[in-house]
ZAMARGU-4260 file (C-alpha; in steps of 0.2 Angstrom, whole numbers, plus 5000, padded with zeros to 4 digits):
<rodrens>
0) 5000/5000/5000 | 5007/5017/4995 | 5008/5031/5008 | 4994/5041/4999 | 4983/5026/5000
5) 4987/5023/5018 | 4983/5041/5022 | 4966/5041/5012 | 4962/5025/5021 | 4964/5033/5038
10) 4951/5047/5034 | 4933/5047/5040 | 4922/5062/5034 | 4904/5063/5041 | 4890/5075/5045
15) 4878/5075/5059 | 4860/5076/5053 | 4844/5079/5064 | 4829/5089/5067 | 4831/5104/5078
20) 4833/5101/5096 | 4837/5082/5094 | 4854/5085/5103 | 4865/5087/5088 | 4876/5101/5094
25) 4878/5093/5111 | 4883/5076/5102 | 4896/5086/5092 | 4904/5093/5107 | 4904/5076/5116
30) 4912/5067/5101 | 4926/5081/5102 | 4927/5078/5120 | 4929/5059/5119 | 4941/5060/5105
35) 4952/5072/5116 | 4950/5086/5104 | 4943/5097/5118 | 4945/5097/5137 | 4928/5102/5142
40) 4912/5100/5132 | 4902/5116/5132 | 4883/5112/5128 | 4869/5122/5121 | 4861/5122/5138
45) 4877/5130/5146 | 4875/5146/5135 | 4868/5157/5149 | 4883/5154/5159 | 4894/5160/5145
50) 4901/5143/5139 | 4897/5141/5121 | 4897/5125/5111 | 4913/5124/5101 | 4904/5122/5085
55) 4893/5138/5087 | 4902/5154/5083 | 4890/5167/5076 | 4883/5180/5088 | 4865/5174/5083
60) 4869/5156/5087 | 4875/5161/5104 | 4860/5171/5107 | 4847/5158/5101 | 4856/5142/5105
65) 4854/5135/5088 | 4867/5131/5074 | 4864/5141/5058 | 4881/5139/5049 | 4890/5123/5046
70) 4905/5121/5056 | 4920/5109/5052 | 4930/5100/5065 | 4945/5089/5062 | 4952/5078/5076
75) 4962/5061/5078 | 4954/5046/5085 | 4962/5028/5086 | 4975/5032/5073 | 4962/5039/5061
80) 4959/5057/5055 | 4940/5062/5058 | 4932/5076/5048 | 4916/5081/5057 | 4904/5093/5049
85) 4891/5100/5061 | 4877/5105/5050 | 4863/5118/5053 | 4849/5109/5062 | 4836/5123/5060
90) 4824/5120/5046 | 4827/5137/5038 | 4845/5132/5034 | 4842/5115/5025 | 4850/5122/5009
95) 4867/5124/5017 | 4865/5107/5025 | 4861/5099/5007 | 4878/5106/5001 | 4887/5100/5016
100) 4880/5082/5013 | 4889/5082/4996 | 4906/5083/5004 | 4904/5068/5016 | 4906/5050/5015
105) 4894/5045/5029 | 4881/5053/5041 | 4877/5051/5059 | 4858/5053/5061 | 4852/5059/5078
110) 4834/5056/5083 | 4825/5063/5099 | 4818/5047/5106 | 4804/5056/5114 | 4798/5063/5097
115) 4804/5050/5085 | 4806/5054/5066 | 4803/5073/5063 | 4801/5083/5047 | 4819/5089/5045
120) 4826/5072/5047 | 4815/5065/5033 | 4822/5079/5021 | 4840/5076/5026 | 4839/5057/5024
125) 4831/5059/5007 | 4847/5069/5002 | 4858/5056/5009 | 4848/5043/4999 | 4852/5052/4983
130) 4870/5048/4986 | 4868/5031/4995 | 4877/5039/5010 | 4879/5026/5024 | 4870/5031/5040
135) 4873/5027/5058 | 4859/5031/5070 | 4858/5037/5088 | 4842/5036/5097 | 4846/5050/5110
140) 4839/5057/5126 | 4836/5040/5135 | 4839/5048/5152 | 4822/5056/5149 | 4805/5048/5147
145) 4804/5042/5128 | 4794/5032/5116 | 4794/5013/5115 | 4810/5008/5107 | 4802/4995/5096
150) 4790/5008/5090 | 4805/5020/5086 | 4813/5006/5075 | 4797/5003/5066 | 4794/5021/5063
155) 4812/5024/5056 | 4809/5009/5044 | 4792/5014/5038 | 4794/5033/5037 | 4813/5034/5032
160) 4812/5018/5022 | 4829/5011/5029 | 4831/4995/5037 | 4837/4995/5056 | 4850/4984/5064
165) 4850/4987/5083 | 4868/4986/5089 | 4864/4991/5107 | 4847/4990/5116 | 4841/5001/5131
170) 4838/4995/5148 | 4824/5006/5155 | 4822/5025/5151 | 4821/5041/5161 | 4824/5039/5180
175) 4825/5020/5177 | 4838/5021/5163 | 4850/5008/5168 | 4862/5006/5153 | 4862/4997/5136
180) 4864/4979/5131 | 4877/4976/5117 | 4869/4964/5105 | 4886/4961/5096 | 4896/4957/5112
185) 4883/4950/5124 | 4888/4963/5137 | 4878/4976/5147 | 4886/4993/5149 | 4879/5001/5165
190) 4873/5019/5165 | 4881/5032/5176 | 4878/5050/5171 | 4892/5062/5166 | 4906/5049/5165
195) 4921/5057/5155 | 4932/5049/5142 | 4945/5043/5154 | 4932/5035/5166 | 4928/5017/5165
200) 4910/5011/5161 | 4905/4996/5172 | 4902/4981/5160 | 4893/4965/5165 | 4895/4949/5154
205) 4880/4941/5148 | 4861/4946/5147 | 4857/4931/5159 | 4870/4936/5172 | 4861/4935/5189
210) 4869/4951/5195 | 4858/4960/5183 | 4842/4953/5192 | 4850/4959/5209 | 4853/4977/5202
215) 4837/4980/5193 | 4826/4965/5191 | 4811/4974/5183 | 4820/4983/5169 | 4831/4968/5165
220) 4816/4957/5164 | 4807/4969/5152 | 4823/4970/5142 | 4825/4951/5140 | 4807/4951/5133
225) 4810/4965/5121 | 4826/4957/5115 | 4816/4941/5110 | 4805/4952/5099 | 4820/4962/5092
230) 4829/4946/5087 | 4814/4940/5078 | 4809/4956/5070 | 4824/4966/5066 | 4839/4964/5054
235) 4856/4958/5058 | 4870/4970/5055 | 4878/4967/5038 | 4892/4979/5034 | 4890/4978/5015
240) 4871/4983/5017 | 4876/4998/5028 | 4889/5004/5015 | 4876/5003/5002 | 4865/5015/5012
245) 4851/5001/5014 | 4853/4997/5032 | 4857/5008/5047 | 4866/5002/5063 | 4856/5009/5078
250) 4863/5014/5095 | 4854/5020/5110 | 4861/5033/5123 | 4861/5050/5131 | 4873/5063/5123
255) 4871/5075/5137 | 4876/5062/5150 | 4891/5056/5139 | 4883/5039/5137 | 4885/5030/5120
260) 4897/5042/5113 | 4912/5030/5113 | 4902/5017/5104 | 4897/5029/5090 | 4915/5035/5088
265) 4921/5017/5087 | 4907/5013/5074 | 4913/5028/5063 | 4931/5022/5063 | 4927/5003/5061
270) 4912/5003/5049 | 4911/5020/5040 | 4919/5021/5023 | 4935/5030/5019 | 4934/5043/5005
275) 4928/5036/4989 | 4927/5041/4970 | 4920/5058/4965 | 4909/5062/4950 | 4916/5075/4938
280) 4911/5081/4921 | 4925/5071/4912 | 4927/5055/4922 | 4926/5048/4940 | 4940/5054/4951
285) 4948/5041/4962 | 4954/5047/4979 | 4971/5038/4978 | 4976/5047/4961 | 4993/5056/4963
290) 4986/5073/4956 | 4977/5085/4969 | 4959/5089/4965 | 4945/5097/4976 | 4929/5107/4975
295) 4921/5121/4985 | 4905/5116/4994 | 4903/5131/5006 | 4909/5149/5008 | 4909/5158/5024
300) 4913/5177/5025 | 4919/5186/5041 | 4922/5170/5052 | 4935/5182/5060 | 4926/5199/5062
305) 4943/5207/5065 | 4950/5203/5048 | 4934/5203/5037 | 4940/5187/5029 | 4931/5175/5017
310) 4935/5156/5018 | 4931/5144/5004 | 4928/5126/5011 | 4936/5113/5000 | 4933/5095/5000
315) 4949/5086/4994 | 4944/5073/4981 | 4961/5066/4976 | 4980/5067/4979 | 4989/5076/4992
320) 4989/5094/4996 | 5005/5102/5003 | 5007/5120/5009 | 5014/5131/4996 | 5009/5120/4981
325) 5001/5127/4965 | 4985/5122/4958 | 4972/5128/4945 | 4956/5137/4949 | 4947/5129/4934
330) 4933/5141/4931 | 4944/5156/4930 | 4958/5146/4922 | 4970/5154/4935 | 4984/5147/4945
335) 4984/5148/4964 | 4999/5147/4976 | 4991/5140/4992 | 5002/5147/5005 | 4989/5151/5019
340) 4977/5136/5018 | 4969/5132/5035 | 4961/5118/5044 | 4947/5120/5057 | 4941/5118/5074
345) 4925/5128/5073 | 4931/5146/5072 | 4948/5141/5078 | 4960/5137/5064 | 4978/5133/5060
350) 4989/5132/5044 | 4988/5116/5034 | 5005/5108/5030 | 4997/5093/5021 | 4979/5086/5017
355) 4973/5071/5008 | 4956/5065/5000 | 4942/5067/5012 | 4950/5081/5022 | 4941/5098/5022
360) 4953/5113/5020 | 4949/5132/5020 | 4956/5143/5006 | 4956/5162/5011 | 4950/5173/4996
365) 4943/5190/4991 | 4927/5185/4982 | 4934/5176/4967 | 4929/5159/4972 | 4911/5152/4971
370) 4902/5137/4978 | 4904/5123/4966 | 4921/5129/4959 | 4934/5115/4956 | 4952/5114/4958
375) 4966/5103/4951 | 4984/5101/4946 | 4980/5105/4928 | 4966/5093/4922 | 4951/5102/4916
380) 4936/5095/4926 | 4921/5101/4936 | 4914/5091/4950 | 4895/5088/4949 | 4881/5086/4961
385) 4881/5102/4971 | 4864/5110/4969 | 4855/5127/4972 | 4837/5124/4976 | 4823/5136/4971
390) 4818/5147/4986 | 4801/5146/4994 | 4800/5163/5002 | 4805/5181/4995 | 4807/5198/5002
395) 4811/5215/4994 | 4826/5223/5003 | 4827/5242/5006 | 4840/5252/5016 | 4837/5265/5030
400) 4852/5275/5025 | 4853/5278/5006 | 4872/5283/5008 | 4876/5265/5012 | 4869/5257/4996
405) 4886/5252/4991 | 4889/5242/5007 | 4872/5234/5005 | 4876/5228/4988 | 4893/5222/4993
410) 4886/5213/5008 | 4872/5205/4998 | 4884/5200/4984 | 4895/5191/4997 | 4881/5183/5007
415) 4873/5177/4990 | 4889/5169/4984 | 4891/5161/5001 | 4874/5153/5000 | 4867/5162/5016
420) 4853/5169/5005 | 4849/5170/4987 | 4849/5187/4979 | 4840/5192/4963 | 4844/5208/4954
425) 4828/5212/4944 | 4832/5216/4926 | 4820/5231/4926 | 4831/5239/4939 | 4819/5238/4954
430) 4824/5234/4972 | 4834/5219/4976 | 4825/5203/4980 | 4830/5190/4993 | 4825/5172/4991
435) 4826/5159/5006 | 4819/5143/5012 | 4814/5149/5029 | 4810/5165/5038 | 4824/5164/5050
440) 4836/5166/5035 | 4831/5184/5033 | 4834/5187/5051 | 4851/5180/5050 | 4855/5191/5034
445) 4848/5207/5043 | 4859/5203/5058 | 4875/5200/5048 | 4872/5215/5037 | 4871/5226/5053
450) 4886/5217/5061 | 4898/5214/5047 | 4894/5228/5034 | 4886/5242/5045 | 4870/5242/5035
455) 4853/5243/5043 | 4841/5235/5030 | 4822/5232/5030 | 4814/5217/5022 | 4796/5220/5014
460) 4784/5207/5007 | 4783/5204/4989 | 4771/5196/4977 | 4784/5183/4970 | 4778/5165/4973
465) 4793/5155/4966 | 4809/5157/4956 | 4815/5146/4941 | 4831/5147/4933 | 4829/5147/4914
470) 4840/5141/4899 | 4837/5139/4881 | 4848/5132/4866 | 4841/5145/4855 | 4850/5162/4859
475) 4838/5172/4849 | 4823/5165/4858 | 4831/5168/4875 | 4834/5186/4870 | 4815/5188/4865
480) 4810/5180/4881 | 4821/5193/4891 | 4814/5207/4881 | 4796/5203/4883 | 4796/5197/4901
485) 4809/5209/4908 | 4798/5214/4923 | 4798/5195/4929 | 4816/5192/4927 | 4832/5194/4938
490) 4849/5188/4939 | 4856/5179/4955 | 4873/5181/4963 | 4881/5170/4950 | 4873/5180/4936
495) 4861/5166/4931 | 4845/5171/4924 | 4829/5167/4934 | 4810/5169/4931 | 4801/5176/4946
500) 4784/5170/4945 | 4769/5178/4954 | 4759/5162/4956 | 4758/5144/4951 | 4746/5149/4937
505) 4758/5162/4931 | 4772/5150/4930 | 4762/5137/4921 | 4755/5149/4908 | 4773/5156/4905
510) 4779/5138/4903 | 4765/5135/4890 | 4768/5151/4880 | 4787/5147/4879 | 4789/5129/4877
515) 4807/5129/4871 | 4813/5139/4887 | 4818/5126/4900 | 4813/5131/4918 | 4824/5123/4932
520) 4819/5121/4950 | 4837/5117/4954 | 4854/5124/4947 | 4870/5116/4948 | 4884/5126/4956
525) 4898/5118/4945 | 4901/5126/4928 | 4904/5117/4912 | 4922/5119/4906
</rodrens>
């Protein structure tokens, strides 16, 4: 095995997906804590005391106790390099989450065991299914009163359409939560709240061990009965089925009490796949190819308010990155000397000396890099499968101080390129229009415009119902379309033409009148070279 293949094989790159409030940010902290990457786990609940979660760094996140930007954290665990992407849990930020899921090789799905499968989980799992992403599941919050465990498994299988293979099984719940039984090792791990990574968890061999009847006879009796049903009704863990995205191993625990964290980390290292091949316009790119290649799946401006910086997040797809190397920005056909590339621990960062396929690295830039851009050591290629989704909500943006219109345009241009919001500039010269997938996105944009660009903006309602990007092979027809429907057209931050429909009927009639114009509900970020 070559050194490159060995390094790629050590990588595990995954995202955590869940509905809001399922415990995702807490779990992220505990994974970092148990890996030794941080000394103290700051949880969302600790925010009033001033101890913020490592993965939450925006002011609005600290005020609200939610994650609205995707953080990237790299750490070592058991001689593996783990890249953890903490995605926005709030439903209004699903688009950023979709893009993050294009940059990972597996996912960890967190389910609030008191609530079961929720709407956002369904959406995110559907995105994972498009790419056959392997998924590990944690049923969280067993230190509280939760739903019946068998019902939860059945709901995951029926709603999410993925087979479940329980790896552990809970003994009790809430005040009578005693621990879990490991089906694979025939051992019971006893629950003691708050044990740290260096504390030993008491293990009892065998489900029929008489000591269990002495410790908690009622709970262990119920667990034995449940396990008879589980063994008859559930699926055994088969690694190949997990890697194909057809089966999910299921763990039970309590992230806030540090219970079940080590088992999740071990499963990610033992079972989750190393980086695989990536789809590009010209061919499939193998991770162990010698030549470096990467794509941008996220851009974040002003991570450090003191420096007004702008970081492009790159997923390395092949080869080895070394500090100071030169590679091509393929859309601009421009060579870059990468001297100040960084790796992340939430908002903390350090210079990257080397990186391999699967790693996430940050490239500082001044606005010339866009989401979907591809990089290589010379080969002309564009990585595919990084979508923009048509917005569902729209606002007209106006400014309180007309003298700051230049700052407004600069701020919205950057936020649009970053993917925080979609910005449409009407062809008829009227006020800028913002498009989003949820109301909170507008609130975040207003907050960031004020804090980062010194602009006080007001958002007003508009009659726009939806947007569709348009294209046509016949250039003259597209010109006619632009001329006749100028009041309904705008260009987004990437200068792509979009039709802004006032209603569903309006959209249908326009499509019927212009049959050769193609209306797109999604738009690829990558460019054709």
